Phi, psi and omega in degrees: 000311181297319182289329177289325177295319178296320178296319179296317176298314179300318176300316179295321177295320178296320177299312182299320180293320178295318179293322179294324179296321179290326188269351187289167178232136176247130180231142176204171179206151171246142184229134173289118180291150177082000180270136175266100185291344176293339180286340183275124182238335184228160178208164172214167180270139171291154175303135184287108176247073187306116175280136181295132176271342186087358180243113184297346178287340180248326183299129182052035179263105183295330177295315178298314180300314179298323179294314179300310183298317180298317178296318181290319180296324178296315181295317182290321177296320179294341175262012173085012179265147182243137179280137179241140177210118335283189180115157182283125178273166172277319183235150174241129184261130175236153170218158177217134175242144176219154178233130177230155176267128180236165180238128174253116182268003179288172178137173182272156178281144179302337180298340185257015179119152180265156178195166178286341183267355184285153178080185184295143177237129178261131181213160175275131175247131179255143176237128175245124179244129176244131180242135172245121183246131177292121186293333181281319183259349185058030176259141174287121183252342178203137175225128175232148180212157177225139178232134175204165174293136179243017177302127178079353182261321189292339181264003181236105187304315183297314180295318180298316178301319178296316179295322176297313180299318178298313182297315182293322177297320179292319178301312183286352169295342179263003183284132181284154175235127182088197184273142175246000000 
């Protein structure tokens, strides 16, 4: 009796771990060494040359673009940068989004009970990449990105906007302050 309860708990934990793997977010950034980020005070957006993601829900989607820009502008403003129009900026902001299909092979074994989450799960993963380019030198000085499952989010505008805001906030959590 006790061992079957332990097996059930272990199965539930494995399920939770599998679900968390699908729902998690991975964030990272690359930084150009030797750059004094305190010198940057202004930014502007690069002309939108939307790269095709292959997903018609994102390609040429003005709502998606506006959500990304609003979240990035909020993050940059919080870090003391000001958007300039017109005039020479210190930084030029670029972004790119992509959607790939991924497989999560985690999950519980059928011996411990059946469920909809058991076994391999195929899901769409979205990656949002943000680039900051020094406007004077035209060098990439910072790149941050986030990757997460977008199942059920991409078709819901309100949820997608929340996920974009969360992803951008986490990406800019890796933004340096001062000289590196």
